C-alpha positions as a LaTeX table, in Angstrom:
\begin{tabular}{lrrr}
\hline
Residue & $x$ (\AA) & $y$ (\AA) & $z$ (\AA) \\
\hline
Met1 & $-5.33$ & 38.87 & 34.45 \\
Ala2 & $-8.05$ & 38.39 & 31.11 \\
Asp3 & $-7.97$ & 41.29 & 28.90 \\
His4 & $-11.82$ & 42.23 & 27.93 \\
Ala5 & $-11.12$ & 44.89 & 25.81 \\
Ser6 & $-10.14$ & 42.19 & 22.91 \\
Tyr7 & $-11.25$ & 39.60 & 20.48 \\
Val8 & $-10.51$ & 36.31 & 21.87 \\
Ser9 & $-11.91$ & 32.83 & 20.12 \\
Pro10 & $-14.21$ & 31.32 & 21.57 \\
Phe11 & $-12.88$ & 28.06 & 20.24 \\
Ser12 & $-10.03$ & 28.86 & 23.24 \\
Thr13 & $-12.49$ & 29.94 & 25.78 \\
Arg14 & $-15.61$ & 27.57 & 25.01 \\
Tyr15 & $-15.26$ & 25.06 & 22.61 \\
Ala16 & $-12.29$ & 23.50 & 22.02 \\
Ser17 & $-9.98$ & 21.35 & 24.62 \\
Lys18 & $-6.86$ & 22.24 & 25.74 \\
Glu19 & $-5.54$ & 18.68 & 23.67 \\
Met20 & $-6.35$ & 20.35 & 20.02 \\
Gln21 & $-5.60$ & 23.70 & 21.20 \\
Phe22 & $-2.04$ & 22.90 & 21.64 \\
Ile23 & $-1.99$ & 20.90 & 18.53 \\
Phe24 & $-2.37$ & 24.18 & 16.64 \\
Ser25 & $-0.66$ & 25.96 & 19.03 \\
Asp26 & 2.83 & 28.42 & 18.32 \\
Asp27 & 4.68 & 26.08 & 20.29 \\
Asn28 & 3.81 & 22.73 & 18.95 \\
Lys29 & 4.15 & 24.58 & 14.87 \\
Phe30 & 7.58 & 25.98 & 16.20 \\
Arg31 & 8.92 & 23.05 & 17.95 \\
Thr32 & 8.09 & 21.01 & 14.99 \\
Trp33 & 9.77 & 23.65 & 12.58 \\
Arg34 & 12.96 & 23.02 & 14.85 \\
Arg35 & 12.52 & 19.01 & 14.49 \\
Leu36 & 11.72 & 19.43 & 10.44 \\
Trp37 & 15.38 & 21.72 & 10.44 \\
Ile38 & 17.71 & 18.66 & 12.51 \\
Ser39 & 16.15 & 15.92 & 10.72 \\
Leu40 & 17.19 & 18.06 & 7.15 \\
Ala41 & 20.63 & 18.17 & 8.99 \\
Lys42 & 20.67 & 15.23 & 9.75 \\
Ala43 & 19.90 & 13.46 & 6.52 \\
Glu44 & 22.31 & 16.43 & 4.53 \\
Gln45 & 25.53 & 15.35 & 6.92 \\
Lys46 & 24.53 & 11.66 & 5.96 \\
Gln47 & 24.45 & 12.28 & 1.95 \\
Gly48 & 27.75 & 13.67 & 2.87 \\
Leu49 & 27.50 & 17.32 & 3.13 \\
Pro50 & 30.25 & 19.17 & 5.95 \\
Ile51 & 27.25 & 19.10 & 8.69 \\
Thr52 & 28.69 & 18.43 & 12.55 \\
Asp53 & 27.97 & 15.54 & 15.58 \\
Ala54 & 28.83 & 19.23 & 17.42 \\
Gln55 & 26.44 & 21.28 & 15.11 \\
Ile56 & 23.28 & 18.75 & 15.69 \\
Ala57 & 23.77 & 18.59 & 18.93 \\
Glu58 & 23.56 & 21.80 & 19.48 \\
Leu59 & 20.58 & 22.04 & 17.43 \\
Thr60 & 19.12 & 19.45 & 19.57 \\
Ala61 & 19.55 & 20.79 & 23.14 \\
His62 & 17.19 & 24.07 & 22.30 \\
Ala63 & 14.62 & 22.15 & 19.51 \\
Thr64 & 11.71 & 23.11 & 21.64 \\
Asp65 & 12.92 & 26.45 & 23.98 \\
Ile66 & 11.80 & 28.74 & 21.66 \\
Asn67 & 12.64 & 32.43 & 22.09 \\
Tyr68 & 9.94 & 34.09 & 20.90 \\
Asp69 & 11.33 & 37.37 & 22.08 \\
Val70 & 13.66 & 37.51 & 19.30 \\
Ala71 & 12.09 & 36.03 & 16.39 \\
Thr72 & 9.05 & 38.84 & 17.32 \\
Arg73 & 11.82 & 41.47 & 17.08 \\
Arg74 & 13.48 & 39.75 & 13.89 \\
Glu75 & 10.19 & 39.61 & 12.01 \\
Arg76 & 9.28 & 43.09 & 12.66 \\
Glu77 & 12.31 & 43.99 & 10.40 \\
Val78 & 12.06 & 41.83 & 7.88 \\
Arg79 & 8.15 & 41.07 & 7.93 \\
His80 & 9.15 & 37.07 & 7.49 \\
Asp81 & 8.14 & 34.70 & 9.15 \\
Val82 & 10.52 & 31.60 & 8.59 \\
Met83 & 13.83 & 33.63 & 8.38 \\
Ser84 & 12.88 & 35.40 & 12.02 \\
His85 & 12.96 & 31.87 & 13.32 \\
Val86 & 15.63 & 30.98 & 11.35 \\
Phe87 & 17.83 & 34.40 & 12.65 \\
Ala88 & 16.28 & 33.24 & 16.19 \\
Tyr89 & 17.33 & 28.99 & 16.02 \\
Gly90 & 21.12 & 30.69 & 14.90 \\
Glu91 & 21.14 & 33.15 & 17.72 \\
Gln92 & 20.61 & 29.92 & 19.98 \\
Cys93 & 22.65 & 27.83 & 18.26 \\
Pro94 & 25.56 & 30.06 & 17.12 \\
Leu95 & 27.78 & 26.82 & 16.27 \\
Ala96 & 25.30 & 26.13 & 13.56 \\
Arg97 & 23.96 & 28.89 & 12.35 \\
Gly98 & 24.74 & 28.27 & 8.76 \\
Ile99 & 23.33 & 25.18 & 8.51 \\
Ile100 & 20.17 & 25.95 & 9.65 \\
His101 & 17.36 & 25.74 & 6.88 \\
Leu102 & 20.22 & 24.60 & 4.38 \\
Gly103 & 18.83 & 24.54 & 0.68 \\
Ala104 & 15.66 & 25.03 & 1.47 \\
Thr105 & 12.28 & 27.08 & 1.58 \\
Ser106 & 9.58 & 28.10 & 3.46 \\
Cys107 & 7.52 & 25.56 & 3.10 \\
Tyr108 & 9.76 & 23.01 & 3.74 \\
Val109 & 8.90 & 23.59 & 6.95 \\
Gly110 & 5.55 & 25.06 & 6.64 \\
Asp111 & 3.71 & 22.31 & 4.45 \\
Asn112 & 5.55 & 19.63 & 6.45 \\
Thr113 & 4.71 & 21.01 & 9.77 \\
Asp114 & 1.28 & 21.46 & 8.30 \\
Ile115 & 0.54 & 18.01 & 7.19 \\
Leu116 & 2.01 & 16.45 & 11.06 \\
Val117 & $-0.25$ & 18.93 & 12.95 \\
Met118 & $-2.99$ & 17.76 & 10.66 \\
Lys119 & $-2.19$ & 13.97 & 11.13 \\
Gln120 & $-2.31$ & 14.97 & 15.08 \\
Gly121 & $-5.56$ & 16.73 & 15.22 \\
Leu122 & $-7.47$ & 13.64 & 13.11 \\
Thr123 & $-5.62$ & 11.49 & 16.05 \\
Leu124 & $-7.06$ & 12.83 & 18.80 \\
Leu125 & $-10.59$ & 13.02 & 16.57 \\
Arg126 & $-10.30$ & 9.70 & 15.62 \\
Gly127 & $-10.40$ & 8.71 & 19.82 \\
Lys128 & $-13.24$ & 10.77 & 20.54 \\
Leu129 & $-15.19$ & 9.37 & 17.42 \\
Leu130 & $-14.72$ & 5.77 & 18.75 \\
Gly131 & $-15.59$ & 7.44 & 22.35 \\
Val132 & $-19.21$ & 8.49 & 21.03 \\
Leu133 & $-19.47$ & 5.08 & 18.85 \\
Ala134 & $-18.60$ & 3.48 & 22.69 \\
Glu135 & $-21.24$ & 5.36 & 24.38 \\
Leu136 & $-23.84$ & 5.29 & 21.21 \\
Arg137 & $-23.42$ & 1.63 & 21.60 \\
Glu138 & $-24.58$ & 0.50 & 24.95 \\
Phe139 & $-27.37$ & 3.04 & 23.88 \\
Ala140 & $-28.64$ & 0.79 & 21.02 \\
Val141 & $-27.96$ & $-2.50$ & 23.14 \\
Arg142 & $-30.58$ & $-1.79$ & 25.95 \\
His143 & $-32.61$ & $-0.24$ & 23.82 \\
Lys144 & $-32.52$ & $-2.44$ & 20.90 \\
Ser145 & $-35.94$ & $-3.34$ & 21.07 \\
Leu146 & $-37.99$ & $-0.21$ & 22.38 \\
Pro147 & $-40.56$ & 0.15 & 19.43 \\
Ala148 & $-40.72$ & 3.77 & 18.95 \\
Leu149 & $-42.19$ & 5.59 & 15.89 \\
Ala150 & $-40.63$ & 5.52 & 12.54 \\
Tyr151 & $-41.28$ & 8.68 & 9.94 \\
Thr152 & $-40.43$ & 9.53 & 6.31 \\
His153 & $-41.61$ & 13.03 & 5.23 \\
Leu154 & $-40.96$ & 13.67 & 9.71 \\
Gln155 & $-44.86$ & 12.06 & 8.94 \\
Pro156 & $-45.22$ & 8.64 & 11.40 \\
Ala157 & $-44.32$ & 5.61 & 8.92 \\
Gln158 & $-43.86$ & 2.76 & 10.57 \\
Leu159 & $-42.02$ & 1.70 & 13.54 \\
Thr160 & $-38.36$ & 1.12 & 14.23 \\
Thr161 & $-37.22$ & 0.51 & 17.63 \\
Val162 & $-35.16$ & 3.32 & 19.91 \\
Gly163 & $-31.39$ & 1.45 & 19.83 \\
Lys164 & $-32.01$ & 1.19 & 15.67 \\
Arg165 & $-32.36$ & 4.51 & 15.41 \\
Ala166 & $-28.96$ & 4.66 & 18.22 \\
Thr167 & $-27.64$ & 2.34 & 14.70 \\
Leu168 & $-28.22$ & 4.75 & 12.22 \\
Trp169 & $-26.21$ & 7.44 & 13.74 \\
Met170 & $-23.47$ & 4.91 & 14.61 \\
His171 & $-23.87$ & 3.95 & 11.06 \\
Glu172 & $-22.95$ & 7.55 & 9.85 \\
Leu173 & $-19.80$ & 8.03 & 12.83 \\
Tyr174 & $-18.23$ & 4.74 & 11.34 \\
Leu175 & $-17.92$ & 6.10 & 7.50 \\
Asp176 & $-16.53$ & 9.40 & 8.90 \\
Phe177 & $-13.95$ & 6.85 & 11.53 \\
Glu178 & $-12.71$ & 5.11 & 8.25 \\
Glu179 & $-12.62$ & 8.11 & 5.59 \\
Val180 & $-10.50$ & 9.74 & 9.36 \\
Thr181 & $-8.68$ & 6.87 & 8.89 \\
His182 & $-8.21$ & 6.89 & 5.41 \\
Arg183 & $-6.62$ & 10.24 & 5.32 \\
Leu184 & $-4.13$ & 9.74 & 8.29 \\
Asp185 & $-2.67$ & 6.33 & 6.49 \\
Thr186 & $-2.61$ & 8.26 & 3.21 \\
Leu187 & $-1.28$ & 11.95 & 4.36 \\
Ala188 & 2.17 & 12.86 & 2.40 \\
Leu189 & 5.04 & 15.07 & 3.92 \\
Leu190 & 5.45 & 17.37 & 1.06 \\
Gly191 & 9.72 & 16.36 & 1.90 \\
Ser192 & 12.41 & 19.05 & 0.99 \\
Lys193 & 11.43 & 20.21 & $-2.72$ \\
Gly194 & 12.76 & 23.14 & $-3.28$ \\
Thr195 & 11.51 & 26.87 & $-4.17$ \\
Thr196 & 9.29 & 26.05 & $-7.52$ \\
Gly197 & 9.19 & 21.80 & $-6.59$ \\
Thr198 & 12.26 & 20.79 & $-8.32$ \\
Gln199 & 15.28 & 19.93 & $-5.78$ \\
Ala200 & 17.45 & 22.57 & $-7.93$ \\
Ser201 & 18.85 & 23.76 & $-4.78$ \\
Phe202 & 19.36 & 20.48 & $-3.55$ \\
Met203 & 21.26 & 19.51 & $-7.00$ \\
Glu204 & 23.30 & 22.12 & $-6.41$ \\
Leu205 & 24.32 & 21.37 & $-2.90$ \\
Leu206 & 25.37 & 17.62 & $-3.96$ \\
Gly207 & 26.46 & 17.61 & $-7.04$ \\
Gly208 & 23.72 & 15.91 & $-9.10$ \\
Asp209 & 23.39 & 13.10 & $-7.06$ \\
Ser210 & 19.41 & 12.92 & $-7.38$ \\
Glu211 & 19.52 & 9.29 & $-5.52$ \\
Lys212 & 21.11 & 11.21 & $-2.33$ \\
Ile213 & 18.45 & 13.82 & $-3.05$ \\
Arg214 & 15.56 & 11.26 & $-2.97$ \\
Gln215 & 17.53 & 9.28 & 0.39 \\
Ile216 & 17.84 & 12.94 & 2.18 \\
Glu217 & 13.57 & 12.80 & 1.52 \\
Gln218 & 12.99 & 9.60 & 2.70 \\
Asp219 & 15.03 & 9.83 & 5.76 \\
Ile220 & 13.09 & 12.81 & 6.82 \\
Ala221 & 9.70 & 11.24 & 6.65 \\
Ala222 & 10.99 & 8.48 & 8.21 \\
Asp223 & 12.61 & 10.53 & 11.29 \\
Val224 & 9.31 & 12.28 & 11.72 \\
Gly225 & 7.32 & 9.53 & 11.58 \\
Val226 & 5.43 & 9.84 & 7.89 \\
Ser227 & 5.31 & 6.24 & 5.60 \\
Arg228 & 5.28 & 8.60 & 2.41 \\
Val229 & 6.49 & 11.95 & 0.68 \\
Val230 & 4.50 & 13.62 & $-2.21$ \\
Pro231 & 5.69 & 12.00 & $-5.71$ \\
Val232 & 5.88 & 15.59 & $-7.46$ \\
Ser233 & 4.73 & 19.89 & $-6.28$ \\
Gly234 & 5.47 & 22.74 & $-7.00$ \\
Gln235 & 6.55 & 24.63 & $-3.85$ \\
Thr236 & 3.90 & 23.48 & $-1.80$ \\
Tyr237 & 2.13 & 20.24 & $-1.19$ \\
Ser238 & $-1.24$ & 20.32 & $-3.45$ \\
Arg239 & $-3.93$ & 22.87 & $-1.41$ \\
Lys240 & $-6.34$ & 19.94 & $-2.98$ \\
Thr241 & $-4.82$ & 17.44 & 0.76 \\
Asp242 & $-6.40$ & 20.41 & 2.89 \\
Tyr243 & $-9.88$ & 19.90 & 1.16 \\
Gln244 & $-10.13$ & 16.22 & 1.22 \\
Val245 & $-8.83$ & 16.36 & 5.39 \\
Leu246 & $-10.96$ & 19.57 & 5.82 \\
Ser247 & $-13.41$ & 17.11 & 4.41 \\
Ala248 & $-13.56$ & 14.41 & 6.37 \\
Leu249 & $-13.66$ & 16.73 & 9.38 \\
Ser250 & $-17.12$ & 18.47 & 7.46 \\
Gly251 & $-18.23$ & 14.40 & 7.03 \\
Ile252 & $-18.10$ & 14.38 & 11.11 \\
Ala253 & $-20.40$ & 17.42 & 11.09 \\
Gln254 & $-22.97$ & 16.14 & 8.57 \\
Ser255 & $-23.13$ & 13.26 & 11.17 \\
Ala256 & $-23.32$ & 15.58 & 14.71 \\
Ser257 & $-26.03$ & 18.06 & 13.04 \\
Lys258 & $-27.89$ & 14.70 & 11.52 \\
Phe259 & $-28.33$ & 13.36 & 15.41 \\
Ser260 & $-28.15$ & 16.97 & 16.96 \\
Tyr261 & $-31.16$ & 17.55 & 14.37 \\
Asp262 & $-32.97$ & 14.34 & 15.65 \\
Leu263 & $-32.04$ & 14.54 & 19.02 \\
Arg264 & $-34.01$ & 17.83 & 19.28 \\
Leu265 & $-37.26$ & 16.32 & 17.50 \\
Leu266 & $-36.99$ & 13.89 & 20.17 \\
Gln267 & $-36.86$ & 16.50 & 22.62 \\
Gly268 & $-39.74$ & 18.38 & 21.33 \\
Phe269 & $-41.68$ & 15.19 & 21.37 \\
Lys270 & $-41.10$ & 14.50 & 24.84 \\
Glu271 & $-39.33$ & 11.01 & 24.22 \\
Met272 & $-35.84$ & 11.54 & 24.43 \\
Glu273 & $-33.93$ & 14.15 & 26.24 \\
Glu274 & $-30.22$ & 15.28 & 26.05 \\
Pro275 & $-28.22$ & 15.69 & 30.34 \\
Phe276 & $-30.12$ & 18.61 & 32.40 \\
Glu277 & $-27.86$ & 19.31 & 34.85 \\
Thr278 & $-30.06$ & 19.72 & 38.92 \\
Ser279 & $-28.88$ & 24.16 & 38.30 \\
Gln280 & $-29.05$ & 24.41 & 34.66 \\
Ile281 & $-31.22$ & 27.09 & 33.60 \\
Gly282 & $-33.50$ & 26.80 & 30.27 \\
Ser283 & $-34.77$ & 29.94 & 29.35 \\
Ser284 & $-34.34$ & 33.37 & 31.51 \\
Ala285 & $-37.81$ & 34.22 & 30.82 \\
Met286 & $-39.83$ & 31.18 & 30.99 \\
Pro287 & $-38.10$ & 28.72 & 34.09 \\
Tyr288 & $-39.97$ & 25.35 & 33.14 \\
Lys289 & $-38.25$ & 25.29 & 29.99 \\
Arg290 & $-34.90$ & 22.55 & 29.55 \\
Asn291 & $-34.08$ & 23.80 & 26.32 \\
Pro292 & $-31.22$ & 20.97 & 24.19 \\
Met293 & $-28.77$ & 23.33 & 24.95 \\
Arg294 & $-25.48$ & 21.21 & 23.86 \\
Ser295 & $-27.28$ & 19.88 & 21.09 \\
Glu296 & $-27.77$ & 23.33 & 19.87 \\
Arg297 & $-24.49$ & 23.86 & 19.68 \\
Ile298 & $-23.28$ & 20.67 & 18.02 \\
Ser299 & $-25.64$ & 21.59 & 15.23 \\
Gly300 & $-24.46$ & 25.24 & 14.81 \\
Leu301 & $-20.74$ & 24.23 & 14.97 \\
Ser302 & $-21.52$ & 21.48 & 12.57 \\
Arg303 & $-22.32$ & 24.46 & 10.04 \\
Phe304 & $-19.78$ & 26.26 & 10.98 \\
Val305 & $-17.53$ & 22.96 & 9.90 \\
Met306 & $-19.63$ & 22.12 & 6.75 \\
Val307 & $-19.15$ & 25.70 & 5.62 \\
Asp308 & $-15.38$ & 26.19 & 6.52 \\
Ala309 & $-14.79$ & 23.12 & 4.31 \\
Leu310 & $-15.53$ & 25.33 & 1.27 \\
Asn311 & $-12.53$ & 27.54 & 1.91 \\
Ala312 & $-10.37$ & 24.87 & 0.97 \\
Ala313 & $-11.79$ & 23.63 & $-2.27$ \\
Ile314 & $-11.84$ & 27.12 & $-3.32$ \\
Thr315 & $-8.51$ & 27.77 & $-1.89$ \\
Ala316 & $-6.98$ & 24.31 & $-4.29$ \\
Gly317 & $-8.84$ & 25.68 & $-7.57$ \\
Thr318 & $-7.37$ & 29.15 & $-7.65$ \\
Gln319 & $-3.67$ & 27.98 & $-7.44$ \\
Trp320 & $-1.10$ & 29.89 & $-10.04$ \\
Phe321 & 1.16 & 27.62 & $-11.77$ \\
Glu322 & 3.89 & 26.20 & $-8.74$ \\
Arg323 & 2.08 & 28.02 & $-5.76$ \\
Thr324 & 0.54 & 31.95 & $-5.21$ \\
Leu325 & 0.45 & 33.18 & $-1.29$ \\
Asp326 & $-3.13$ & 34.24 & $-1.30$ \\
Asp327 & $-3.57$ & 30.94 & 0.33 \\
Ser328 & $-1.32$ & 31.88 & 3.53 \\
Ala329 & $-3.98$ & 33.92 & 5.10 \\
Asn330 & $-7.04$ & 31.49 & 4.75 \\
Arg331 & $-5.89$ & 27.99 & 4.84 \\
Arg332 & $-3.95$ & 29.76 & 8.66 \\
Ile333 & $-7.51$ & 30.37 & 9.42 \\
Ala334 & $-9.80$ & 27.96 & 7.67 \\
Val335 & $-7.73$ & 24.39 & 8.51 \\
Ser336 & $-7.25$ & 25.20 & 12.11 \\
Glu337 & $-11.15$ & 26.03 & 13.80 \\
Ala338 & $-12.30$ & 23.24 & 10.96 \\
Phe339 & $-10.92$ & 21.35 & 13.25 \\
Leu340 & $-11.06$ & 23.41 & 15.98 \\
Ala341 & $-14.38$ & 23.07 & 15.48 \\
Thr342 & $-14.90$ & 19.96 & 15.06 \\
Asp343 & $-13.12$ & 19.30 & 18.43 \\
Ala344 & $-15.90$ & 20.19 & 20.33 \\
Ile345 & $-18.76$ & 18.80 & 18.17 \\
Leu346 & $-17.57$ & 15.50 & 19.50 \\
Asn347 & $-16.64$ & 16.67 & 23.17 \\
Leu348 & $-19.98$ & 17.96 & 23.13 \\
Met349 & $-21.37$ & 14.50 & 21.34 \\
Leu350 & $-19.24$ & 12.12 & 24.40 \\
Asn351 & $-20.95$ & 14.05 & 26.84 \\
Val352 & $-24.81$ & 14.25 & 24.66 \\
Cys353 & $-24.64$ & 10.05 & 24.94 \\
Asp354 & $-23.22$ & 9.13 & 27.57 \\
Gly355 & $-26.63$ & 10.66 & 29.62 \\
Leu356 & $-29.52$ & 10.57 & 27.15 \\
Val357 & $-32.62$ & 9.91 & 28.68 \\
Val358 & $-35.62$ & 7.71 & 27.26 \\
Tyr359 & $-38.61$ & 8.57 & 27.77 \\
Asp360 & $-39.86$ & 4.92 & 27.45 \\
Lys361 & $-43.91$ & 5.71 & 28.55 \\
Val362 & $-44.42$ & 8.68 & 26.40 \\
Val363 & $-42.71$ & 7.08 & 23.56 \\
Arg364 & $-45.50$ & 4.27 & 24.06 \\
Ala365 & $-48.24$ & 6.39 & 23.85 \\
Arg366 & $-47.19$ & 7.93 & 20.78 \\
Val367 & $-46.54$ & 4.33 & 19.27 \\
Met368 & $-50.22$ & 3.51 & 20.24 \\
Ala369 & $-51.84$ & 6.58 & 18.95 \\
Glu370 & $-50.11$ & 5.90 & 15.89 \\
Leu371 & $-50.69$ & 2.60 & 15.79 \\
Pro372 & $-53.39$ & 1.43 & 14.55 \\
Phe373 & $-53.11$ & 3.90 & 11.01 \\
Met374 & $-50.06$ & 1.10 & 11.07 \\
Ala375 & $-51.99$ & $-1.94$ & 11.38 \\
Thr376 & $-54.50$ & $-1.13$ & 8.73 \\
Glu377 & $-52.13$ & $-3.54$ & 6.40 \\
Asn378 & $-52.70$ & $-6.46$ & 8.42 \\
Ile379 & $-56.21$ & $-6.13$ & 9.02 \\
Met380 & $-57.18$ & $-5.61$ & 5.57 \\
Met381 & $-54.90$ & $-9.06$ & 5.02 \\
Asp382 & $-56.65$ & $-10.95$ & 7.64 \\
Ala383 & $-60.10$ & $-9.88$ & 6.24 \\
Val384 & $-59.25$ & $-10.53$ & 2.92 \\
Lys385 & $-58.20$ & $-14.36$ & 3.90 \\
Lys386 & $-61.73$ & $-14.67$ & 5.68 \\
Gly387 & $-63.77$ & $-14.10$ & 1.67 \\
Gly388 & $-62.81$ & $-10.62$ & 1.65 \\
Asp389 & $-62.67$ & $-7.80$ & $-1.75$ \\
Arg390 & $-59.12$ & $-6.44$ & $-1.21$ \\
Gln391 & $-60.46$ & $-2.94$ & $-3.50$ \\
Ala392 & $-63.36$ & $-3.04$ & $-1.29$ \\
Leu393 & $-61.15$ & $-3.61$ & 2.14 \\
His394 & $-58.83$ & $-0.58$ & 0.96 \\
Glu395 & $-61.05$ & 1.61 & 0.29 \\
Arg396 & $-63.54$ & 1.31 & 3.84 \\
Leu397 & $-60.24$ & 1.37 & 5.44 \\
Arg398 & $-59.32$ & 4.59 & 3.42 \\
Val399 & $-62.61$ & 5.89 & 4.13 \\
His400 & $-62.85$ & 5.15 & 7.91 \\
Ser401 & $-58.79$ & 5.89 & 8.33 \\
Gln402 & $-59.64$ & 9.73 & 7.30 \\
Ala403 & $-62.40$ & 9.95 & 9.83 \\
Ala404 & $-60.52$ & 9.26 & 12.60 \\
Ala405 & $-58.19$ & 11.30 & 11.75 \\
Arg406 & $-60.46$ & 14.35 & 11.61 \\
Val407 & $-61.61$ & 13.44 & 15.10 \\
Val408 & $-57.62$ & 13.45 & 16.33 \\
Lys409 & $-56.90$ & 16.76 & 14.40 \\
Glu410 & $-60.26$ & 18.83 & 14.20 \\
Glu411 & $-61.37$ & 17.43 & 17.04 \\
Gly412 & $-58.41$ & 16.87 & 19.51 \\
Gly413 & $-60.33$ & 13.83 & 20.47 \\
Gln414 & $-58.47$ & 9.97 & 21.06 \\
Asn415 & $-58.14$ & 7.77 & 17.34 \\
Asp416 & $-61.04$ & 5.45 & 17.52 \\
Leu417 & $-60.17$ & 3.72 & 14.31 \\
Val418 & $-60.20$ & 0.42 & 16.21 \\
Asp419 & $-63.90$ & 1.13 & 17.15 \\
Arg420 & $-65.12$ & 1.89 & 13.63 \\
Ile421 & $-63.10$ & $-1.20$ & 12.05 \\
Ala422 & $-65.23$ & $-3.19$ & 14.93 \\
Ala423 & $-68.46$ & $-1.88$ & 13.81 \\
Asp424 & $-67.99$ & $-2.49$ & 10.34 \\
Ser425 & $-69.01$ & $-6.25$ & 9.13 \\
Ala426 & $-66.63$ & $-6.31$ & 6.04 \\
Phe427 & $-63.93$ & $-6.96$ & 7.97 \\
Met428 & $-64.86$ & $-9.74$ & 9.98 \\
Val429 & $-63.17$ & $-9.27$ & 13.10 \\
Ser430 & $-63.95$ & $-7.82$ & 16.72 \\
Lys431 & $-62.32$ & $-5.08$ & 18.86 \\
Thr432 & $-60.70$ & $-7.94$ & 21.32 \\
Glu433 & $-59.26$ & $-9.08$ & 18.01 \\
Ile434 & $-57.66$ & $-6.16$ & 16.37 \\
Glu435 & $-56.47$ & $-5.11$ & 19.62 \\
Ala436 & $-53.96$ & $-8.23$ & 20.08 \\
Ile437 & $-53.01$ & $-7.61$ & 16.63 \\
Leu438 & $-52.12$ & $-4.60$ & 18.77 \\
Glu439 & $-48.68$ & $-5.63$ & 20.34 \\
Pro440 & $-46.26$ & $-3.23$ & 19.21 \\
Val441 & $-43.45$ & $-5.77$ & 19.21 \\
Asn442 & $-45.26$ & $-7.28$ & 15.99 \\
Phe443 & $-44.72$ & $-3.86$ & 13.67 \\
Ile444 & $-40.72$ & $-3.94$ & 14.83 \\
Gly445 & $-39.23$ & $-5.96$ & 11.95 \\
Arg446 & $-36.05$ & $-7.10$ & 12.12 \\
Ser447 & $-34.88$ & $-3.72$ & 14.15 \\
Ala448 & $-33.62$ & $-5.61$ & 17.37 \\
Glu449 & $-31.48$ & $-8.33$ & 15.39 \\
Gln450 & $-29.95$ & $-5.59$ & 13.08 \\
Val451 & $-28.96$ & $-3.92$ & 15.81 \\
Thr452 & $-26.95$ & $-6.75$ & 16.96 \\
Glu453 & $-25.87$ & $-8.02$ & 14.45 \\
Phe454 & $-25.01$ & $-4.34$ & 13.57 \\
Val455 & $-23.08$ & $-3.86$ & 17.05 \\
Ala456 & $-20.78$ & $-7.33$ & 16.94 \\
Glu457 & $-20.00$ & $-7.29$ & 13.38 \\
Ile458 & $-18.63$ & $-3.78$ & 12.51 \\
Ile459 & $-18.47$ & $-1.78$ & 15.35 \\
Asp460 & $-17.53$ & $-4.12$ & 18.33 \\
Pro461 & $-14.82$ & $-5.33$ & 16.04 \\
Leu462 & $-13.41$ & $-1.49$ & 15.75 \\
Leu463 & $-13.29$ & $-0.60$ & 19.67 \\
Thr464 & $-11.94$ & $-4.20$ & 20.30 \\
Arg465 & $-8.72$ & $-2.72$ & 17.81 \\
Tyr466 & $-8.47$ & 0.41 & 18.49 \\
Ala467 & $-9.31$ & 0.57 & 22.36 \\
Gly468 & $-5.88$ & 2.14 & 23.19 \\
Glu469 & $-7.21$ & 5.40 & 21.41 \\
Met470 & $-10.39$ & 5.71 & 22.39 \\
Ser471 & $-11.29$ & 8.73 & 23.98 \\
Lys472 & $-14.38$ & 8.59 & 26.17 \\
Gln473 & $-14.05$ & 11.70 & 28.43 \\
Ala474 & $-14.89$ & 15.78 & 27.41 \\
Glu475 & $-15.37$ & 18.96 & 29.37 \\
Val476 & $-18.40$ & 20.90 & 28.35 \\
Asn477 & $-17.84$ & 24.61 & 29.03 \\
Val478 & $-20.58$ & 27.46 & 29.64 \\
\hline
\end{tabular}
């Protein structure tokens, strides 16, 4: 039965997927500690330390069955999490008890596990980024030629297309994909550096043989599937690594936030909507409301991730010499929750992008209400070709445009700019001729071609290359 008298993180109950929750779970953490202890023992045995196959076999046999009760009881006594788990592992592995954690310091398991866990988290997020890009690709292609108002300063500017706007969302997510991939390719283990990063304990164990010590690190990395080890460190890997990873997550949040704000504005204009379920309630007071709940949640969670990246920056900038411990409590929260929140954001985006609704007639009506203003340059150029004076025509258009805008804004009337221009002999054009110009597709530039090119040159090769990683399913809770 649920405990309703204690705080429970909404990441567990509402937001993050089960997969991401497992990545940051105790089981995954402590099983990885044991995996690293086994890797250390194997590497040390290979370099001639007195570690037997039987000891390694015993450690391997208990690699996943964590005896939490023993570890918890021991931690209450010694107030040290790593030594508590060394003790608990030793209770299960009496033959190997004496060689567990040999030559290592706490950060051997702590920091190396953090790197492995972040790699798992980044891999999961990359798959979801691919899924979002795939959904938006279909949307962009489907609506590549549908003219829509484009904005600067949130004021109607020229025309774009619904599909072209989607490529702007996609391009930012593509940049995030590239950054996440870079982080996955360059994350490096701490290795086995010892208490202050000098590997002094291993010099003692291995009789000062530096090549053996270097080989132990390489063997450990290979055993856990990582190609790189940091070349130098204090007791910990540089906390700039956390900042770089959380900055990549912040980038995803920035892109998602931009998408969610655009969609919320478009829903306010009634041009587009996020999915709205049959029984969904938009407001407790206003039954007619169709609030953009998912997009608002994306906005809120994105804000959290963007701000959370500052935790890693401050932590990196306040480390003392070879290490201090004020990073631990902060990182325990900041790193895990950044991943959980980013996971939730991408779950929501998968859901929203899979069910985006476009109201074509509203989009066109809003275009046609503004298009006469946007067509004035074309009308002016045609009049100049017939012998008109550009400067004089520009001034007359300015006057007519402002008068038409007053009718719309102050009187609530229809845009009558076309009638005003047609009635002005200086432009030498009829209303029929002007209306022939006012075909929205004539004002979208290369929007449709840009969609086709972007998808063919950037997105499709990416989706093909990483097809096996793509995640397109996401459950959205309450």
